[in-house]
C-alpha positions in Angstrom: -160.0 79.9 58.3 -161.0 79.2 62.4 -164.3 77.5 63.4 -166.8 77.3 66.1 -167.2 73.6 67.2 -170.3 71.9 66.4 -171.3 71.6 70.2 -173.0 74.8 70.2 -174.1 75.1 73.7 -170.2 75.0 74.7 -169.0 77.3 72.2 -167.3 80.8 72.8 -167.4 83.5 70.5 -164.0 85.7 70.5 -163.9 89.1 68.8 -160.8 91.1 68.4 -161.7 94.5 68.7 -159.1 96.3 66.5 -157.7 99.3 66.7 -154.9 101.3 64.6 -151.2 101.8 65.9 -148.4 103.2 63.6 -145.6 100.4 62.7 -142.2 101.7 61.3 -141.9 101.8 57.5 -145.1 103.9 57.2 -147.4 100.7 57.6 -150.4 100.0 60.1 -150.8 97.2 62.4 -153.9 96.3 64.1 -154.3 95.0 67.4 -156.3 95.5 70.0 -158.5 93.5 73.0 -160.4 90.2 73.2 -164.0 90.2 73.9 -165.7 87.2 74.6 -169.1 85.9 75.4 -171.3 82.9 75.3 -170.7 80.1 78.0 -167.6 81.5 79.1 -166.7 85.1 78.9 -163.3 85.0 80.4 -160.1 86.9 78.7 -156.6 87.0 79.2 -155.5 88.8 82.3 -153.3 91.2 80.3 -155.6 91.8 77.5 -154.2 93.7 75.0 -152.0 93.7 71.6 -153.8 90.9 70.1 -154.1 90.5 66.3 -156.0 87.3 65.8 -158.0 84.9 68.0 -159.0 81.2 67.7 -161.8 79.2 69.7 -161.8 75.7 70.3 -164.5 73.7 71.8 -164.0 74.7 75.5 -160.4 76.6 75.1 -159.5 79.7 73.4 -156.1 81.3 72.0 -154.9 84.5 70.8 -152.2 85.8 69.0 -150.2 89.0 70.0 -148.6 91.4 67.6 -145.1 90.1 69.3 -145.5 86.8 67.7 -146.4 85.0 70.9 -149.6 83.0 71.7 -151.9 83.3 74.9 -154.2 80.3 75.5 -156.7 80.1 78.7 -159.7 78.0 79.6 -160.2 74.4 80.6 -156.4 72.7 80.1 -157.5 68.7 80.0 -155.4 67.7 77.1 -152.7 70.4 77.2 -154.2 72.4 74.7 -153.1 75.7 76.7 -149.6 74.9 77.0 -148.1 76.5 74.1 -144.6 74.7 73.1 -141.6 76.7 73.8 -140.1 78.7 72.3 -143.3 81.0 72.1 -142.5 83.4 69.5 -142.5 84.2 65.8 -146.3 82.7 65.5 -148.2 84.8 62.5 -151.2 82.5 62.3 -153.2 80.1 64.8 -156.3 77.8 64.6 -158.2 75.5 67.3 -160.7 72.9 67.3 -161.7 70.3 69.9 -159.0 69.8 72.0 -155.7 70.7 69.9 -154.5 73.8 68.8 -151.7 74.8 65.9 -149.6 77.7 65.2 -147.6 78.8 62.5 -144.2 80.6 62.6 -142.9 83.2 60.4 -140.1 80.7 59.0 -143.2 78.6 57.7 -143.1 75.8 60.2 -146.2 74.6 61.8 -146.5 73.4 65.5 -149.3 71.4 67.0 -150.2 70.6 70.5 -152.8 69.2 72.7 -154.6 66.0 72.1 -153.2 63.8 69.8 -154.9 60.6 70.1 -155.3 60.1 66.0 -151.7 62.1 65.4 -153.4 65.4 64.6 -150.6 67.0 66.5 -147.8 65.2 64.3 -146.5 67.3 61.8 -145.3 65.4 58.7 -141.7 66.0 57.5 -140.5 68.2 55.9 -142.3 70.6 58.1 -141.4 73.6 56.0 -143.0 75.9 53.8 -146.5 76.3 55.1 -148.6 79.7 54.5 -151.7 78.6 56.1 -153.2 76.5 58.4 -156.4 74.7 59.8 -157.6 72.5 62.5 -160.4 70.0 62.4 -161.9 68.2 65.3 -159.4 65.0 64.7 -157.4 66.0 61.4 -155.0 69.1 60.7 -154.3 71.0 57.3 -151.6 72.9 56.2 -151.3 75.0 52.7 -147.9 74.7 51.3 -145.9 77.6 49.3 -146.1 75.8 46.2 -149.7 75.4 46.3 -149.9 71.9 47.5 -152.1 70.6 50.8 -151.0 68.2 53.6 -153.6 66.7 55.6 -152.8 64.7 59.0 -154.5 62.8 61.8 -157.6 60.6 61.8 -158.0 59.4 58.3 -161.2 57.4 58.7 -163.3 59.2 56.2 -160.3 59.9 53.5 -159.9 63.5 54.8 -156.2 62.8 54.5 -156.3 61.8 51.0 -155.9 65.1 49.0 -157.3 65.0 45.1 -154.7 64.8 42.6 -153.7 67.1 41.2 -152.4 68.6 44.5 -151.3 71.9 43.3 -152.4 75.5 42.8 -154.3 75.7 46.0 -154.6 79.2 47.6 -157.0 79.0 50.6 -158.1 75.9 52.9 -161.0 74.8 55.2 -161.2 71.9 57.8 -164.7 70.9 58.0 -165.1 69.6 61.6 -163.9 65.9 61.7 -165.0 64.4 58.4 -164.6 66.7 55.2 -162.2 69.2 53.8 -162.6 72.4 51.6 -159.7 73.9 48.9 -159.8 76.5 46.8 -157.7 76.6 43.7 -156.1 79.8 42.2 -158.4 79.3 39.1 -161.4 80.0 41.4 -162.7 76.4 41.6 -163.5 74.6 44.8 -162.2 70.9 45.2 -164.0 69.0 48.3 -163.5 65.4 49.8 -164.2 63.3 52.9 -167.5 61.8 54.0 -170.1 63.3 51.8 -173.0 62.8 53.7 -175.5 65.8 53.1 -173.9 66.4 49.8 -171.1 68.9 51.6 -168.7 67.5 48.7 -170.7 68.1 46.1 -170.0 71.8 44.8 -172.7 73.6 43.1 -172.2 74.4 39.5 -171.0 76.4 38.1 -167.8 75.7 40.0 -165.8 78.8 39.2 -165.3 82.4 40.3 -165.1 81.5 44.0 -162.8 83.6 46.2 -163.5 82.6 49.5 -164.2 79.4 51.3 -165.5 78.0 54.9 -166.3 74.4 55.8 -168.7 73.8 58.7 -169.6 70.3 60.5 -172.5 69.4 57.7 -172.4 72.3 55.4 -170.3 74.8 53.5 -170.2 78.3 52.5 -168.3 80.2 49.5 -168.3 83.5 47.6 -168.4 83.8 44.1 -167.6 86.8 42.1 -171.0 88.2 40.6 -169.7 88.9 37.4 -172.1 90.8 35.4 -172.1 90.8 31.3 -171.2 94.5 29.9 -175.0 95.5 28.2 -173.3 97.7 26.1 -170.7 95.1 24.3 -173.8 92.9 24.1 -175.7 95.3 22.2 -172.6 96.0 19.9 -172.3 92.2 19.3 -175.9 92.0 17.6 
């Protein structure tokens, strides 16, 4: 799940315009060009073949269909210096001044500002299936359904609530709280609870998507309607 910075006037919104291309095996791969607008509308010199984008506060990244990452913009903390080998990436995430990429073999690579250890991926660095970068911390979801969080733990964001299992999605909320979605449709939140952002509204059930902002959250809950005919028969 990728976010805009809380500093709106510095935000750069990136949109990947998708086009359909044929791939082997009868599948379809979608890639295209990057469009940017806001305080900085620069795009990569070679603007084609992108499948995902991520916007940091002032820098930005694009993932190409060949598994390489392109980063551009201010490079004050090395956030545009993709570690070698720059290949085999399948997902990207960016926040204030650090970036991360997920490799096809399940390893996570982080780079950029590392003052709070947000770029130090805990061992064993394997079996990750999803990633998300907060401002001063980083989240990773493993294939066994567990979550790993590292970096600044001032607000307890690195303390994943127990049982740490059966998670299917994660979202890092700026610099002080986290969201996670379980396979049963319930949401777990932790970290700084100012503004009630860790108080999931009842009923906490049937959720299918989550996104954490700076001081608020969003989620999609299935709109399950009762079968009126069944209700009539039961009377």
